[in-house]
KEKE-3310 file (N, C-alpha, C; in steps of 0.2 Angstrom, whole numbers, plus 5000, padded with zeros to 4 digits):
npx = (5004:5003:5013:5012:5022:5021:5029:5039:5052:5067:5077:5070:5060:5069:5074:5062:5058:5068:5065:5054:5043:5032:5026:5027:5021:5021:5017:5021:5024:5037:5043:5047:5059:5071:5078:5070:5063:5074:5076:5064:5064:5075:5070:5059:5046:5028:5023:5015:5011:5007:4997:5004:5008:5015:5021:5011:5010:5008:5000:4987:4987:4992:4981:4976:4968:4965:4958:4956:4956:4962:4975:4979:4980:4990:5001:5003:5007:5019:5026:5026:5033:5046:5048:5049:5060:5070:5070:5060:5048:5033:5023:5024:5018:5006:4993:4988:4976:4977:4967:4961:4974:4982:4969:4953:4936:4928:4937:4940:4928:4927:4938:4933:4923:4930:4938:4938:4946:4958:4961:4964:4977:4983:4987:4984:4972:4972:4960:4957:4947:4942:4934:4938:4940:4932:4921:4915:4912:4902:4892:4888:4881:4866:4871:4883:4893:4905:4903:4907:4923:4922:4909:4908:4907:4897:4896:4909:4908:4900:4907:4918:4912:4907:4919:4925:4916:4918:4930:4941:4956:4958:4953:4956:4953:4946:4937:4937:4929:4916:4917:4920:4908:4899:4904:4902:4888:4887:4894:4885:4874:4878:4889:4888:4894:4900:4896:4901:4894:4900:4898)
npy = (4994:5011:5024:5039:5053:5066:5080:5095:5095:5092:5082:5073:5069:5063:5052:5045:5042:5033:5023:5018:5025:5033:5044:5062:5074:5090:5103:5116:5118:5118:5130:5130:5123:5124:5114:5104:5102:5097:5084:5078:5079:5070:5058:5056:5054:5056:5073:5083:5099:5111:5126:5139:5150:5153:5147:5138:5145:5158:5159:5162:5176:5179:5177:5186:5193:5200:5194:5179:5167:5170:5174:5163:5154:5161:5160:5147:5144:5150:5141:5130:5133:5135:5122:5115:5121:5116:5103:5094:5084:5089:5079:5074:5082:5088:5098:5107:5117:5121:5122:5130:5133:5148:5153:5159:5155:5160:5161:5148:5143:5151:5146:5133:5135:5140:5130:5125:5136:5134:5122:5125:5128:5116:5105:5090:5092:5091:5090:5095:5095:5088:5087:5099:5115:5126:5119:5115:5127:5131:5122:5126:5126:5134:5143:5147:5138:5128:5114:5098:5090:5076:5075:5080:5073:5071:5084:5084:5073:5079:5090:5083:5076:5087:5093:5083:5082:5094:5092:5089:5080:5071:5068:5072:5062:5057:5047:5034:5024:5029:5039:5033:5027:5038:5043:5033:5034:5046:5043:5033:5040:5046:5054:5068:5084:5098:5115:5132:5147:5164:5172)
npz = (5000:4996:5004:5012:5017:5028:5029:5032:5030:5022:5025:5033:5024:5014:5022:5025:5012:5008:5017:5012:5010:4998:4993:4995:5006:5008:5018:5018:5005:5000:5005:5018:5018:5007:5001:4999:4986:4978:4984:4981:4967:4964:4969:4962:4965:4969:4973:4985:4985:4995:4998:5008:5021:5032:5048:5061:5073:5069:5058:5056:5057:5045:5036:5026:5012:4996:4985:4988:4980:4968:4973:4980:4970:4962:4971:4973:4960:4960:4968:4961:4950:4956:4960:4948:4943:4950:4946:4948:4940:4930:4930:4943:4952:4963:4969:4983:4990:5004:5014:5029:5033:5036:5032:5034:5038:5028:5017:5015:5010:4999:4991:4989:4981:4971:4965:4951:4945:4951:4946:4933:4933:4929:4936:4946:4959:4977:4990:5006:5018:5029:5044:5048:5057:5051:5047:5059:5064:5055:5058:5071:5087:5093:5103:5098:5100:5093:5082:5088:5084:5080:5076:5064:5052:5042:5036:5031:5022:5013:5008:5002:4992:4984:4981:4973:4963:4957:4951:4958:4961:4972:4989:5006:5020:5035:5038:5028:5022:5023:5014:5002:5000:4998:4987:4978:4977:4970:4958:4953:4950:4939:4939:4940:4935:4944:4944:4948:4952:4949:4960)
capx = (5000:5007:5013:5014:5026:5019:5034:5042:5060:5070:5080:5065:5057:5073:5074:5056:5058:5073:5062:5049:5037:5031:5023:5029:5016:5024:5012:5024:5025:5044:5045:5051:5065:5072:5081:5064:5062:5079:5075:5058:5067:5080:5067:5054:5040:5023:5024:5010:5013:5001:4998:5006:5011:5019:5020:5005:5009:5006:4997:4981:4988:4993:4975:4973:4968:4960:4955:4959:4957:4968:4981:4982:4982:4997:5006:5004:5010:5026:5029:5027:5039:5052:5049:5051:5067:5074:5071:5054:5044:5026:5018:5025:5015:4999:4992:4983:4974:4978:4961:4963:4981:4981:4963:4947:4931:4925:4942:4939:4922:4929:4942:4929:4919:4936:4942:4939:4951:4964:4962:4967:4985:4985:4989:4979:4971:4970:4956:4957:4942:4940:4933:4941:4936:4927:4914:4913:4909:4896:4887:4888:4875:4863:4875:4889:4898:4907:4901:4913:4927:4920:4902:4908:4908:4892:4899:4915:4906:4897:4913:4922:4908:4907:4926:4926:4911:4920:4936:4947:4959:4958:4951:4960:4948:4947:4933:4938:4923:4910:4918:4920:4901:4896:4907:4899:4882:4889:4895:4879:4870:4880:4895:4886:4899:4897:4899:4899:4893:4905:4896)
capy = (5000:5017:5027:5046:5056:5073:5084:5101:5095:5088:5077:5069:5066:5058:5046:5042:5039:5028:5018:5015:5030:5034:5051:5067:5079:5096:5108:5122:5119:5119:5136:5129:5120:5125:5108:5099:5100:5093:5078:5076:5077:5064:5052:5055:5053:5061:5078:5087:5106:5114:5133:5140:5157:5153:5142:5138:5150:5165:5158:5166:5183:5180:5176:5193:5192:5204:5189:5173:5162:5172:5174:5156:5152:5164:5158:5140:5144:5151:5135:5125:5135:5133:5114:5113:5124:5111:5097:5090:5084:5091:5074:5072:5088:5088:5104:5107:5124:5122:5124:5131:5136:5155:5154:5160:5151:5163:5160:5141:5142:5154:5141:5127:5137:5142:5124:5125:5140:5131:5116:5128:5127:5110:5099:5087:5095:5087:5094:5092:5098:5083:5088:5106:5120:5130:5115:5115:5134:5131:5118:5128:5126:5141:5148:5148:5133:5124:5107:5094:5087:5069:5076:5084:5069:5072:5089:5082:5069:5084:5094:5079:5075:5093:5094:5078:5084:5100:5091:5087:5073:5067:5071:5069:5061:5053:5041:5032:5020:5033:5043:5029:5026:5044:5044:5028:5036:5051:5039:5029:5046:5048:5058:5075:5089:5104:5121:5137:5154:5168:5175)
capz = (5000:4996:5011:5011:5023:5029:5032:5029:5031:5016:5027:5035:5018:5011:5026:5024:5005:5009:5021:5009:5008:4991:4992:5000:5007:5011:5019:5016:4998:4999:5008:5025:5017:5000:4999:4998:4979:4975:4986:4977:4960:4964:4971:4956:4968:4969:4978:4986:4986:4998:4999:5015:5022:5038:5053:5064:5078:5066:5051:5055:5056:5038:5032:5023:5005:4992:4981:4990:4975:4964:4977:4982:4963:4960:4976:4971:4954:4961:4971:4956:4946:4960:4960:4941:4942:4954:4942:4949:4934:4930:4932:4950:4956:4966:4972:4989:4992:5011:5018:5036:5034:5034:5029:5038:5035:5021:5012:5013:5006:4992:4988:4987:4974:4966:4963:4944:4944:4953:4941:4927:4933:4925:4940:4950:4966:4983:4994:5012:5022:5034:5051:5050:5061:5048:5046:5065:5064:5050:5061:5078:5091:5094:5107:5095:5101:5087:5082:5090:5078:5078:5074:5057:5047:5037:5032:5028:5016:5008:5005:4998:4985:4980:4978:4967:4957:4954:4947:4962:4960:4978:4995:5012:5024:5041:5037:5021:5020:5022:5008:4996:4999:4996:4980:4974:4975:4965:4952:4951:4948:4932:4940:4937:4936:4948:4942:4953:4949:4951:4967)
cpx = (5004:5007:5015:5017:5024:5025:5036:5049:5062:5073:5076:5062:5062:5074:5068:5055:5062:5070:5056:5043:5037:5028:5025:5024:5019:5019:5015:5025:5032:5047:5049:5058:5067:5075:5076:5064:5067:5078:5069:5061:5071:5076:5062:5047:5034:5024:5018:5012:5007:5003:4999:5009:5015:5017:5014:5004:5008:5002:4991:4981:4990:4987:4972:4974:4963:4955:4958:4960:4962:4974:4984:4984:4989:5002:5008:5008:5018:5030:5030:5033:5046:5054:5052:5058:5072:5074:5065:5050:5037:5022:5019:5021:5008:4998:4987:4982:4975:4973:4963:4970:4981:4975:4958:4942:4928:4930:4941:4933:4923:4933:4938:4925:4924:4940:4943:4945:4958:4966:4965:4974:4987:4988:4983:4978:4969:4966:4955:4953:4940:4940:4936:4936:4931:4920:4911:4909:4902:4890:4886:4881:4872:4867:4882:4895:4899:4905:4908:4916:4924:4913:4902:4908:4903:4894:4905:4913:4904:4902:4917:4918:4908:4914:4927:4922:4914:4927:4942:4949:4958:4955:4955:4954:4950:4943:4932:4932:4917:4911:4918:4912:4898:4898:4904:4892:4882:4890:4889:4874:4872:4886:4893:4892:4896:4900:4897:4898:4899:4904:4898)
cpy = (5006:5021:5034:5049:5063:5076:5090:5101:5090:5082:5071:5065:5061:5052:5042:5038:5033:5022:5015:5019:5031:5040:5056:5073:5085:5102:5115:5123:5120:5126:5135:5126:5120:5119:5103:5097:5096:5085:5074:5074:5071:5058:5051:5053:5058:5066:5083:5094:5109:5122:5134:5147:5158:5148:5143:5143:5157:5165:5162:5173:5184:5179:5182:5192:5197:5199:5182:5168:5164:5172:5167:5153:5154:5161:5151:5139:5145:5145:5130:5127:5134:5126:5112:5115:5119:5104:5092:5090:5086:5085:5071:5077:5087:5094:5104:5115:5126:5125:5125:5134:5143:5156:5154:5156:5154:5161:5152:5140:5145:5149:5135:5129:5139:5136:5124:5130:5138:5125:5119:5128:5121:5105:5096:5091:5091:5092:5091:5096:5094:5086:5095:5111:5124:5126:5115:5122:5134:5128:5120:5127:5133:5146:5149:5143:5128:5117:5103:5091:5081:5070:5080:5080:5070:5078:5088:5078:5074:5088:5089:5077:5081:5094:5089:5080:5090:5099:5089:5080:5068:5071:5068:5068:5057:5046:5039:5028:5024:5037:5039:5028:5032:5045:5039:5030:5042:5048:5036:5034:5048:5053:5065:5080:5095:5110:5127:5143:5158:5171:5171)
cpz = (5000:5002:5009:5018:5023:5033:5029:5028:5026:5019:5030:5029:5014:5015:5025:5017:5005:5012:5018:5007:5001:4989:4997:5000:5011:5012:5018:5009:4996:5002:5014:5024:5010:4997:4997:4990:4976:4978:4982:4970:4959:4965:4965:4959:4968:4974:4979:4989:4989:4999:5007:5015:5028:5043:5057:5069:5075:5060:5050:5054:5049:5033:5030:5016:5002:4988:4983:4985:4970:4967:4978:4975:4961:4965:4974:4965:4955:4964:4966:4952:4950:4960:4953:4940:4945:4951:4944:4942:4935:4933:4939:4954:4957:4970:4978:4991:4999:5015:5026:5037:5031:5030:5034:5035:5028:5016:5010:5009:4999:4988:4986:4981:4969:4963:4956:4942:4946:4949:4935:4927:4930:4929:4944:4957:4971:4987:5001:5017:5028:5041:5053:5053:5058:5047:5053:5066:5060:5054:5069:5081:5091:5098:5104:5096:5095:5087:5084:5084:5076:5075:5067:5051:5041:5033:5028:5021:5011:5004:5000:4991:4981:4977:4972:4961:4953:4950:4951:4961:4966:4983:5001:5017:5030:5040:5030:5018:5018:5015:5002:4995:4996:4989:4975:4972:4970:4958:4949:4948:4941:4933:4937:4940:4940:4945:4946:4949:4952:4958:4973)
residu = (MET:PRO:THR:SER:ILE:ASP:THR:THR:ARG:ALA:ALA:VAL:ALA:ALA:ALA:ALA:LEU:SER:ALA:GLY:ALA:SER:VAL:VAL:ASN:ASP:VAL:SER:GLY:GLY:LEU:ALA:ASP:PRO:ALA:MET:ALA:LYS:VAL:ILE:ALA:ASP:ALA:GLY:CYS:PRO:TYR:VAL:ILE:MET:HIS:TRP:ARG:GLY:HIS:SER:ASP:ARG:MET:GLN:ASP:LEU:ALA:VAL:TYR:SER:ASP:VAL:VAL:ALA:GLU:VAL:ARG:ALA:GLU:LEU:ARG:GLU:ARG:VAL:ASP:GLU:ALA:LEU:ALA:ALA:GLY:VAL:ARG:PRO:GLU:GLN:ILE:ILE:LEU:ASP:PRO:GLY:LEU:GLY:PHE:ALA:LYS:ARG:PRO:ALA:HIS:ASN:TRP:ALA:LEU:THR:ARG:GLY:LEU:PRO:GLN:LEU:LEU:GLU:LEU:GLY:PHE:PRO:VAL:LEU:PHE:GLY:ALA:SER:ARG:LYS:SER:TYR:LEU:GLY:ALA:LEU:LEU:ALA:ALA:PRO:ASP:GLY:THR:PRO:ARG:PRO:THR:ASP:ASP:ARG:GLU:ALA:ALA:THR:LEU:ALA:THR:SER:VAL:LEU:ALA:VAL:ALA:ALA:GLY:ALA:TRP:GLY:VAL:ARG:VAL:HIS:GLU:VAL:ARG:ALA:THR:VAL:ASP:ALA:LEU:ALA:VAL:TRP:ARG:ALA:SER:GLY:GLU:PRO:ARG:LEU:THR:TRP:SER:ALA:SER)
# end
């Protein structure tokens, strides 16, 4: 079974790949460690480049956008160009808009609607909304208490189906079987494609 290593450090990625990992997921998109792209290029493995603006202790202070979709797209393009310049092949690259990473709830919803624009970059897109806090905020109790993490699965399923229907290559989830079931229903219905309005 393919194994993915989630790290921002090139040395950790290299060690994990040597130990048998086959995919590298870098939440910093190469910004945290400039040596990462060379490790990926040498390994020839799939490389998930996530949109990132800073470490968790300050990332929400960086959640300032005039047009979140356009800016995330442009910043991902920069990360792709850096990876390609280091020798990573285009077919290795998978993009992740980084929901929740320097993103407020409105930004996450805008990126959900804007998935087709991210796909225009020409790379597979991985969508990871599973159980995230913005779903908890959406489903909050009348007093404003966010829905507990473990009770966000129905919302996760909905976002996963919406993302795949909009063209996402993959979804990152906690409950794999439930997601497979939900996508089976989508496929049985004829795999209707989702299109968003500009609003």
